[in-house]
N, C-alpha and C positions, 0 to 999 in steps of 0.2 A: 585362292589367288589374292595376294596383297594389293591394296589400293596404291596407286602411285602417290608419292609425297606430294603435297600442295606447295606450290612455289610462291614463296613471299615476293611482293613487289616494292618492299620498303627500300627506299633508296633510288628507285627508278625516277627519272626525270622526263617531263613532258612539256612541250611548248604549246600553250593553249590560250584561246580567247576566253577571257572571264565573262561568264553570264550573270544572270540575277542574284541578288542577296538571298540567303536562305536562313531559316530560323536556327539559331545557334551560333553566330558569329562568323559564318564563312560564306562564301559564294559558291555557285555551281559552275563548272566547266566540264566539257568533254574532250577526250582525246580523238585523235583522227580515227581511231578504231571505235569510237562511240562509247567508251567507258566513262562513266560519271566520276568526276572528282569533286569533293568537298574541300574548297581552297581557302585556308585562312591567311590573312596579311595581304589579301588582294582586294580590289574593288571592282564593280561592274564596269565592263567596257575595256578593261586593260588587257594587254597581251604580256603574259608572264612565263617564266619557266617555273613549273611546280614540281616540287620533290615529294614522293610519296612518303607519309610517316605511319600509315596503317593500311593493311589490305594484302590480300592474296589474289592470285589467279581466278579463284572462284568467287570472290567477294561481289555483292551487288554494287558497291560503290568503294571508292578509296578516298582516304583522307590525304590532305597535301598541305604543304606550305609554299607560298610564293617566294622563291629564293632570289630571283632576279626579275626586275620589272623592265620589260622591253618597251612598253608603250603605256605611260602613266596616265591615270585619270587626273582631270583638273581639280578633283576633290581630294588628291593625295597631298599629304604633308610629311615632313621627316617626323618619325615618332620622337616626341619630346623625351620619353623615358629610355634610359639606356639599357633597361632590362626587358623592354618589349621587342618582339621579333621572333622569327622562326627559331624553334628550339629553346626559347627563353621562358620567361614568366607567362603563366596562362591567365593571369588575373584580369587583363585587358584584351579586348578583341579589336577595338577600332582606333588605337593610338595613331594610327597612319592616315586617318581620315579628319577633314576639317569638321568642326563641331556641328555646323549646320547640316552637312552630309551625314554624319552619324544619326542625326534625328530623322532625316529623310529615309534612311536605310531601315531604321526601326519602324517607320511609318509603313514601308513597303512590306515588312514581314507581318505586321499587323493586318494589313489589307489582304495579303495573300492567305493568311491563316482563316480569316473571317470568311473569305470566298470559298476556301477548299473545305472547311470544317463546318461552317454555318450556312453556307450558300448565300452570303450578304455581301452587298457592295458597301463601300463606306457610307454612301448616301442612305442606304436602307438601315444601316446601324446608327444613323444620326450623328455621324462623326465627319468633321471637315477634313480629315486626313493629316492633320498636324500632330507632332509631338511636342509638347511644350517644354522648354527648359525650366529648371527650378530657378527660383528667384536668386540672382547673383551668379548664376552659372553660365551666362551668355558672354564668353570670353573669346578674344581673338585666336584664330589658328595658332597652335604652337604653345598656348597657355593651358594648363590643366586645372579644373576645378578641385579644391582639396576637400572632398565631400565624405570619405569613408569614415565614420565615426567607430567602426568596429573592424578590425583587421585580425584575421587568423593567420598567424605565422607557422610555418613548418619549421623543424630543426633538423639539420644535416647530422652525419655521424660524428662531425668535430664539435657540435653544439653551436654552430653558426645559425642565425635566424634567416629565413628566406621565405619565398612563395613557391608553390607548387608549378611545375611546368604544365603545359596544356595537356590533359588526359594522361598524367603521369604522377608517380609517387616521388619523382626525383625533385630536389629541392633547388630552386635558382637562389643563390645567396645574394641578398641585396644590401645596400647601405641606406637606402631611403625609398619609401613608396610615394610616388608623386601624388596619387589620388587619396592618400591617408589625410584625415583632418588633422589641423595643427595639434589638437590635444592629443592625437595617438603619436604623431611625430616627435613631439617634445618629451616622451617618455624615454626615447633613446633604446628602444628594444635591440635595434640592429647593432648597437655599439658594443655589446657584451656577449659573452658565450653562455649557452644554456646547456651545460652537460647534464645527460640523464632525462632531458626533456623531450617529449614527442611533439608537442605543439604549444604555443602561446597565444591567446586571444587577448588583444589590447582594445579597450572600450574607453572612449571619452565622451562622456554624456554632453549632448548639445544643450540641454535644459538646465545645466548646473556645471560646476566645476568638478563634478566627480569623475575620477579615473580608476580604472580597474584593470588588474591583468588576471586571466584565468589560465592556470598551469595545467597541462595534462603530462604527467611524468611517464616515462617507459617504465615497464613492468620491474618492479623491485628497486627503482631509483628513489633517492631521497631528494626532498625539495632543496633548492638552492636558497641561499639568503638573498632576497630580492632588493637590490639597491638601484633605483632608476634615478632619472634626472628631476623627476617631479614626484610629489606625494601621491601614493597610489595605495588602493586597497588589493589584497591578493586572495585569491580563491585557488582552490585545486580540484581537480577532477578525479574521484576515487577509482581506482583501476578494477575494483571488484564489482560495485554496483553502478558506476557511471554518474553517480550523484556529485554535486557540486558543494564543496564545503569551504567555509571561511578559514582563512589562515590568519590574517590580521585585517583591521579595517572594517569598513561597512560591507555587508553582504549583498548590497544593492546600489543601484545609481539612480538618480533622480532625473526625469525627463519632464519637458514642458510641451503641452499642445492645448490649444482651444481654451487658454486661460486656466488650466489645470495642471497640477504637478502629479506625475505618475511615478510610483516606485517600480524599479524593474530589478528583480532579485536574481543572484547567482548566474549572471550572464544570460539572463533570459531575452526572449525576442523583443526588439524594438526596431522600428525602421532605421536604416543605416544612415540615409541622407539626412543632414540635419534639418531640412525644410520638408522632409517628406510627410512626417505625421501630421504637421499643419496643413499641408497641401491636400493630403487625402481626406482629412476630416472636412475641410471646406467643401471639396468636391461632393463628398457622400451627402453632406447636410444640404448643399443647394439641390442635389438631385432628388433626395428623399423629402424635402420640405415638411419636417415633423410638425404636427399640430398638438396642441394642449389635450391631453387625455389619450394620446395614441398608445397602442401596445406594440411593442417591437422585440424582435430577435436580433441578437448580435452572435453570429456564429463564427467559430474559430477565433474567439474574442480577445485572445492573448491576456494582457494585463488591464483591459478594460477601455481602451482608447474610444472606440466608436460607442460602446455602451454609455460611456460618461457624457459624451457629446449629445446622444439621444436624449439621456435622462434630463440633461439641463433644458432640453427644449420641449419635452412632453409635459413637464410639471409634475405636481404631486398627485394628479389623477391619472397620470400615464403609468406605464409599467414597462420594464425591459428585463428580458431574460438573456443572459450570456451563457454560451457554452464553450468550454476550452478542454483540451485533453491534458495538458501540462499541470501537473500538481502545483509546482511552485508558482506557475503563472496565475492560477486559480487563487491561491493564497493572496498574491499581489493584487489581483483585480477586486477581491473582496475587501482588501484594506483600502484600496484606492477609491472605491465607490461606496464605502461604509456610511457616508453622509445621506445616501439615497435609500429610503425605506423600501421603495418599490422597485428596486434593482435586485435581481437574484443571479447568482453565478453557479452553474452546474459543472461539475468535472465529469469529463468522459468523452468518447469519440462522438461527433455530431451525428453519425448515422445510428449509433446506440441510444443516446441520450434522448434525441428529439422525439422518437416515437413513445418513449416512456413518459414524456411530460403530458401527453393526452391533449396538447393544445390542438383545437380545431380551426381557429381562425386567429389572425393577427393583422394589424394595420401596415407595419413596416418591417423589412428584413434587410439586414446587412450581412454579407458573408465575405470573409477575407481568407479563402482556403489556401493550403499549402500548394506547392508548385504542380502538383498532379490534378489539381481541381476538386470540385465537389462531388462529381460523378453522377451517374443517371438516377440511382435510387434516392439520393438525397434531393436532387433537383425535383424529382417528381413529388416527393413529399412536400417540399416548399411550395410547388405549384399549386397544391390542394388546399393552401391555407388562406387564399383569397387576398393577399397582400395588395394594398393600394399601389405600393412603390417597393422595388427590391433594388438595392445597391450591391453590386458584385465588384470587389476589389480584387485585381488579379495581377500577379506578377510574371504570369507565363501566357502569351497570347493564344497559343495552341489550345491550353486547357480551358481558357475563357471561350474561345469559339466552340469547342465541343459542348460546354456546359449551356452556352446560348442556344444552341440546336435543341438540346433536351428541354429547356425552357419553353422554346417555341412549340414542342410537341405538348407541353402543359398549358398552352394558352397565354404565354407571355411574349412580348416583342421588345426589342431594345428601342428604348425612347432616345436616349443620348449616349454617346461614348466619348471619353476624353482619355487621352494618352499624355504621360509624363515622363521626361527624361530624368529619372532619379537615380540612375546608375550610369553617369557619363563614362565615356571610353569602353564600356562593356556592351554586349549585346542585350542586357536585360532592359526591360521597359515595364512600367506599371501603368495599368488601364483602370479606369472606373466606368463600369456600365450601369445605367439605370434602366430598369425594365418595368413594364406595366403591363396589366391585362389587356389583351386584344379585344376591342370592342366587339360585342355581338350585333349582327345586323338586326334591326327591329323587325 
């Protein structure tokens, strides 16, 4: 006996009251029949017509776009970007919300994740509930900060550059990205065609005038002659091994933070907002309060941003060990920190390298894990090292909350938490949590 075919609900429309914001750039609503909708392009309290974009009769929830606003929130604005909206570019989530409202929404998401996954109120997490804008980003409604120093463009079948639509491989061709930093926009990526290319990453270092494009060709395609509006280095991604190779110009860009210059090679990771690296270094150092002679771990250390800041403060008698999985980032970190005799950088996954170090105690720890978080085993290991303070830098509030719960099992509590809006117009938010051991009753 054959099962009946599952009926798709894509294209169905529902008139709904929009409920609270949820993690991921959407709000929650329910149909009259009780079906849950995750609705993009809506705001809490609005009444909208939502059109389903993903889901079937048997789905636990449906994804939808608000296509008609019947009763608008006072926080709603006309999206400044012509490429934002239902069925268009997926890069921004909150173009339709006032800047202050965006930060409140992000704060509500952090609070909800802390409560649901860590069992903490904002007060218990040492957080005042605010999400702070980066310096210079507090702009009137309708104005957009040009903050994105790295933009990954997709290329359509005709060679036109654009950005991916939400949860799609389809390309929304654009002539300008409003949140792109000036140094990216002035390259003019969108003005020319890119035949044979799958993607182009444009990088405009905020710590120098360095500009770089990283080309990913389609299989078998030849690289184009790159002529852009400004001088730029060109790199390509090898289709066989995924490695990044220099075509011409420098294979790295130079960035600045904490009065140091950092070399970031081959399109490697650096914070995207021009103020992010400095903002996070200050938050981490203010939370850790390093002392002369301290020993410290910098986990998922990238090119050595936090390791360098700690090394400056612990002096010649202190020591810092950084662990990073990326081979090129490790090479850059070692070069960036070669002036420090007591800084060591090890390559490999944190969960593999850390046990091999046989370190049994340490004064300070900073970790800046990927979006999935550090995980239970790594947190358990760190909790046993007796650190006086731990700084956790998180780009995902759900992963942060889960790991905070694991740290609590290991005898640590959150002393303070700060949140920064380093990704305006998107649902992403950066947090810095400072943890300390729970005091034992005498």
